[in-house]
C-alpha positions in Angstrom: 11.8 4.8 -4.0 14.7 5.8 -1.7 18.1 4.3 -2.6 20.6 3.3 0.0 23.7 2.2 -1.8 22.7 -0.8 -4.0 19.5 -1.3 -2.0 16.2 0.4 -2.5 13.2 1.1 -0.2 9.9 1.4 -1.9 8.1 4.5 -0.9 4.7 2.8 -0.7 6.0 0.3 1.8 7.8 3.0 3.7 4.6 5.0 3.8 2.8 1.9 5.1 5.2 1.4 8.0 5.2 5.1 8.9 1.3 5.0 8.8 1.2 2.0 11.1 3.4 3.9 13.6 1.1 7.0 13.4 -2.0 4.9 13.9 -0.5 3.0 16.8 0.2 6.3 18.6 -3.1 7.9 17.5 -5.2 4.9 18.7 -3.4 5.1 22.1 -4.3 8.8 22.4 -8.0 8.1 21.9 -8.1 5.4 24.5 -7.4 2.0 22.9 -5.5 -0.4 25.1 -2.3 -2.0 24.0 -4.1 -5.3 23.4 -6.7 -3.6 21.2 -4.1 -1.7 19.2 -2.1 -4.9 18.7 -5.3 -6.7 17.5 -6.2 -4.0 15.0 -2.8 -3.2 13.5 -1.4 -6.7 13.9 -3.7 -7.8 11.0 -1.5 -5.8 8.6 1.8 -7.3 10.0 0.3 -10.8 9.6 -0.7 -9.9 6.0 2.8 -8.6 5.2 4.4 -11.7 6.6 2.0 -13.9 4.6 2.8 -12.0 1.4 6.6 -12.2 1.8 6.6 -15.8 3.1 4.4 -17.1 0.3 6.6 -15.1 -2.2 9.7 -16.9 -0.9 8.0 -20.3 -1.2 6.8 -19.6 -4.7 10.2 -18.1 -5.7 11.9 -21.2 -4.3 9.7 -23.4 -6.4 10.4 -21.3 -9.5 14.2 -20.8 -9.1 15.3 -23.7 -6.9 17.6 -21.3 -5.1 16.8 -20.0 -1.6 19.1 -17.0 -2.1 17.3 -15.9 -5.2 13.8 -16.7 -3.8 14.4 -14.0 -1.2 13.9 -11.4 -4.0 10.7 -13.0 -5.3 7.4 -11.0 -5.3 5.0 -13.9 -5.5 2.7 -12.0 -7.9 -1.0 -12.3 -7.7 -1.0 -15.5 -5.6 1.0 -13.9 -2.8 -1.3 -10.9 -2.8 -4.4 -13.2 -2.6 -2.8 -15.2 0.3 -2.0 -12.0 2.1 -5.6 -10.8 1.6 -7.0 -14.0 2.9 -4.8 -13.9 6.0 -5.9 -10.3 6.7 -9.5 -11.2 6.2 -9.2 -14.1 8.7 -7.8 -11.9 11.4 -10.3 -9.1 10.8 -13.1 -11.7 11.1 -11.7 -12.7 14.5 -11.6 -9.1 15.7 -14.1 -8.0 18.4 -17.0 -6.3 16.5 -16.4 -3.0 18.3 -12.9 -2.9 16.8 -13.8 -3.3 13.2 -14.5 0.4 12.8 -11.0 1.1 13.9 -9.6 -1.5 11.5 -11.5 0.0 8.6 -10.2 3.5 9.5 -6.7 2.1 9.6 -7.2 0.5 6.1 -8.3 3.8 4.7 -5.4 5.6 6.4 -2.9 3.2 4.9 -4.5 3.5 1.5 -4.4 7.3 1.7 -0.7 7.3 2.6 0.4 4.8 0.0 -1.7 6.6 -2.7 -0.2 9.9 -1.9 3.4 8.8 -2.3 3.0 6.9 -5.6 2.3 9.4 -8.5 -0.3 8.3 -11.1 -1.6 10.4 -14.0 -4.7 10.0 -16.0 -7.0 12.0 -18.3 -10.1 13.2 -16.3 -13.5 14.1 -17.9 -13.4 17.6 -19.5 -9.6 17.8 -19.2 -7.5 16.9 -22.2 -4.2 16.7 -20.4 -3.2 14.1 -17.8 -3.8 15.2 -14.2 -2.2 14.0 -10.9 -4.8 11.2 -10.3 -3.1 10.2 -7.0 -3.9 13.6 -5.5 -7.6 13.4 -6.6 -7.9 9.9 -5.2 -6.2 10.9 -1.9 -8.8 13.8 -1.5 -11.7 11.3 -2.0 -10.1 8.9 0.5 -9.9 11.8 3.0 -13.7 12.3 2.7 -14.2 8.6 3.5 -11.8 9.0 6.5 -13.8 11.9 7.9 -17.1 9.9 7.5 -15.6 6.8 9.1 -14.2 8.8 12.0 -17.8 9.8 13.0 -18.9 6.2 13.6 -15.6 4.5 14.2 -16.2 3.8 17.9 -19.7 2.4 17.4 -19.6 0.6 14.0 -22.6 -1.0 12.5 -22.6 -3.5 9.7 -24.4 -1.0 7.4 -21.8 1.7 8.0 -19.0 -0.8 7.3 -20.6 -2.0 4.1 -21.4 1.5 2.7 -17.9 2.6 3.5 -16.7 -0.4 1.5 -18.9 0.7 -1.4 -17.3 4.1 -1.3 -13.8 2.7 -1.2 -14.5 0.3 -4.1 -16.0 3.1 -6.1 -12.9 5.3 -5.7 -10.8 2.4 -6.8 -13.0 1.7 -9.8 -12.9 5.4 -10.9 -9.1 5.3 -10.7 -8.9 2.1 -12.8 -11.2 3.6 -15.4 -9.1 6.8 -15.7 -5.8 4.9 -16.0 -7.3 2.4 -18.5 -6.9 -0.7 -16.3 -10.6 -1.3 -15.8 -11.9 -4.8 -16.4 -15.6 -5.2 -17.3 -16.1 -8.1 -14.9 -15.4 -5.8 -11.9 -18.9 -4.4 -12.3 -20.3 -7.7 -11.0 -18.7 -7.5 -7.5 -19.5 -3.8 -7.3 -23.2 -4.4 -7.9 -23.2 -7.3 -5.4 -21.6 -5.1 -2.8 -24.1 -2.3 -3.3 -27.0 -4.8 -3.2 -25.8 -6.3 0.1 -25.2 -2.9 1.6 -28.7 -1.7 0.5 -30.3 -4.9 1.9 -28.5 -4.6 5.3 -28.9 -0.8 5.7 -31.1 1.1 3.2 -29.7 4.5 2.4 -31.7 7.6 3.3 -33.8 9.3 0.7 -31.4 12.2 0.6 -28.4 9.9 0.0 -30.3 8.3 -2.9 -31.0 11.7 -4.4 -27.4 12.7 -4.2 -26.3 9.4 -5.6 -28.7 9.5 -8.6 -27.7 13.1 -9.2 -24.0 12.2 -9.3 -24.8 9.3 -11.8 -26.7 11.7 -14.1 -23.9 14.3 -14.0 -21.3 11.6 -14.8 -23.5 10.3 -17.7 -23.8 13.8 -19.2 -20.1 14.3 -18.9 -19.4 10.9 -20.5 -21.8 11.6 -23.4 -20.1 15.0 -24.1 -16.6 13.5 -24.3 -15.1 12.9 -27.8 -15.0 9.3 -29.0 -11.2 9.3 -28.8 -9.3 10.4 -25.8 -6.3 12.6 -26.6 -3.1 10.7 -26.4 0.2 11.8 -24.9 3.0 12.7 -27.3 6.6 12.0 -26.6 8.6 15.2 -26.2 5.6 17.1 -24.9 5.1 18.6 -21.5 3.6 15.2 -20.5 6.9 13.4 -20.7 7.8 12.0 -17.3 8.4 8.8 -15.3 5.1 8.5 -13.4 2.2 6.2 -14.3 0.2 8.0 -17.1 3.2 9.8 -18.6 5.5 9.0 -21.5 9.1 8.2 -20.5 12.1 9.7 -22.4 13.0 8.0 -25.7 16.5 6.5 -26.1 18.8 5.0 -28.6 21.4 2.4 -27.6 23.6 -0.3 -29.0 22.8 -4.0 -29.0 25.4 -6.7 -28.3 26.1 -7.1 -32.0 26.6 -3.3 -32.4 23.4 -2.5 -34.2 21.3 0.4 -33.0 18.0 0.1 -31.1 15.5 3.0 -30.7 12.7 2.7 -28.2 10.3 4.8 -30.3 10.4 2.1 -33.0 8.3 0.0 -30.7 5.4 2.5 -30.6 2.2 0.5 -31.2 3.4 -2.4 -29.1 3.3 -3.1 -25.4 6.8 -2.8 -24.0 8.6 -3.7 -20.8 11.8 -1.7 -20.1 14.0 -3.4 -17.5 17.2 -1.9 -16.1 19.6 -4.6 -14.9 23.3 -5.4 -14.0 25.1 -8.7 -14.0 26.3 -8.3 -10.4 22.8 -7.6 -9.0 21.2 -10.6 -7.2 17.6 -9.5 -7.8 18.3 -9.1 -11.5 19.6 -12.6 -11.6 16.5 -13.8 -9.8 14.1 -12.2 -12.2 15.8 -13.1 -15.5 14.5 -16.7 -15.9 10.9 -15.6 -15.3 11.3 -12.6 -17.7 12.7 -14.9 -20.4 9.9 -17.4 -19.9 7.3 -14.7 -20.2 8.9 -13.1 -23.2 9.1 -16.5 -25.1 5.4 -17.0 -24.4 4.3 -13.6 -25.6 4.2 -12.5 -29.2 2.8 -9.0 -28.6 5.0 -7.8 -25.7 8.6 -6.8 -26.2 11.0 -6.8 -23.3 13.9 -4.3 -23.5 16.7 -5.3 -21.1 18.9 -2.2 -20.5 22.2 -3.0 -19.0 23.6 -0.3 -16.8 27.0 -0.7 -18.2 28.7 2.0 -16.2 28.1 -0.1 -13.1 29.7 -3.2 -14.5 33.2 -4.1 -13.6 33.7 -5.6 -17.1 31.1 -5.4 -19.9 32.1 -9.0 -20.8 30.5 -10.1 -17.5 27.2 -8.6 -18.6 27.4 -10.1 -22.1 28.1 -13.6 -20.8 25.4 -13.4 -18.2 22.7 -12.3 -20.6 23.7 -14.5 -23.5 21.2 -17.3 -22.7 18.3 -14.7 -22.8 19.2 -12.7 -25.9 16.7 -14.7 -28.0 13.9 -13.5 -25.7 14.9 -9.8 -25.1 16.1 -6.7 -26.9 19.4 -6.4 -25.0 21.0 -3.0 -25.1 23.9 -1.4 -23.3 23.8 2.1 -21.6 27.6 2.5 -21.9 27.6 6.2 -20.9 24.9 6.1 -18.3 22.8 8.7 -20.1 19.6 6.6 -20.2 20.0 5.6 -16.5 20.3 9.2 -15.6 17.2 10.1 -17.7 15.2 7.4 -16.0 16.7 8.3 -12.6 17.9 4.7 -11.9 19.2 4.6 -8.4 18.9 0.9 -7.6 18.3 -2.2 -9.6 16.4 -3.8 -11.0 13.9 -1.1 -12.1 11.1 -1.9 -14.6 8.6 0.2 -16.6 5.6 -1.2 -18.5 4.4 0.9 -21.5 1.2 0.6 -23.4 0.8 0.8 -27.2 1.0 4.6 -27.0 4.2 4.6 -25.1 2.5 5.6 -21.8 3.7 4.1 -18.5 1.0 1.9 -17.1 3.0 0.2 -14.3 6.5 0.4 -12.7 8.4 -1.7 -10.2 11.4 -1.1 -8.1 12.9 -4.5 -7.3 12.6 -7.9 -8.8 9.6 -8.9 -10.9 8.3 -12.3 -11.9 6.1 -14.0 -14.5 2.9 -13.4 -12.6 3.6 -9.6 -12.2 4.4 -9.3 -15.9 1.3 -11.2 -16.9 -0.9 -9.0 -14.6 0.6 -5.7 -15.8 0.6 -6.4 -19.5 -2.9 -7.9 -19.8 
């Protein structure tokens, strides 16, 4: 995230926009016409507009305020709507351009993966590794393979590249502990369709089976319990897969709260201020989610040093104190430790205190539900 005053710009979205510019110039250099470049890259702009537009509509339905709905994310529904819009425009592309589109998809994924640090424990390694760098390297291999047939795409090449991309994504979800068992079904279906349309060569099958055998041997040799991160170790940090700094702050009634006391529970740590419009937009959804969940604790950390008067914060959060653990960072020490530059900022921790998700900007019920289940 890059902070500009009270505003923040997400690095993944910034990487997406920069990548689209690079692709537009690159496709021009290799001979695509302006109309063809617009057709290929316009799918992403259409998807972005669909995502934000549906998020505003859903936010308006939730908050009843147009001003607050501008900060809504839309959650899973907005992402599905955006994906459907992109798929529609890709389907309408001239078949000869679909190779270029798939290359652009991989390039965007590479750039956005590279700028969002994620850590996870890989086979044979007990300490968390920079998973985003490993995934970026695998995506580069797919980019190289796609470049070879991009100008003359076949359905088989498109499908097998999709299999490779889905496999990389599955490996990442397994390492970070976000894997869902039902995802195996679409992966097998995709492989079956790809094999039916374009049977892989004997050499490709040998390499694939060899890789599966190696992974099976590695999995069998691993201990039953993966080593956990410990707070205060060299694994402390603010990236996904790391343990954030512990803190101790005062509640509204003056009692002391310690984050480490929630170890064993899923925790959402949210930094907010009473003057912050996105914070005001997300509070009702956060409170609704918190009241519905018995096994997730939301810790609402007020950045008190940014408040004009602490009484403003106390009066604003009063209706939500039954749902949250409300604490006050009166000296700004915790905000500095968590490098809070713009608000709201949210971290989701698992039962071991490890960061499994984070968000710069407003969150909603759907986002909380997706990141804590």
